[in-house]
C-alpha angles and dihedrals in degrees: 000000000000089000092054091046091050091048092050092048090049091051092047090049091049091049092048092050093048091052093057109097118236119242114261092254090058096048118097117229115235095202127040123234094259091057092048091049090050092051092049092047090049091051092049091048091050093052091048089051090049092052090048091051089054092048092049091055092048088056095055111110094224090053090050090052093049091048092048091049090051092047094244122151107235094185089059091047091050091051091046093059090078092054096055119110122232097267092048092047091052093050095045093042090056090054091045091052090050090053092046092048092049093050095040092044092079101277107141094191135040111253124212094260092051090046090052090050091049093050091044090050093051095044090048092053093048094045094049092052093044091057 
């Protein structure tokens, strides 16, 4: 019985020790600094590309006409692009790319679905910045 008790205490002690986190200096890094720098640079580049995609769509004449017809202020939307956080930029950039692809894909006119995306895109930008 003492032997079982000793074994159980030893296992509990081993489990308790393994659950204690190591100090940062004792932890081994999985990625080196160059890899981390590369990932950060890639993220920054992606967000800059996303913001540029949004700005390009806001410069399209058909988008300007739709915004004007809906009474939306494009100057305010263009300024707001810089204030968007990463999640908002990613979401809006995806919509902007869809609009750009639809218009660049040979459509000579804006269809209802593209118009809805454009208006949604502009309203989303303005609402996010207003909050």
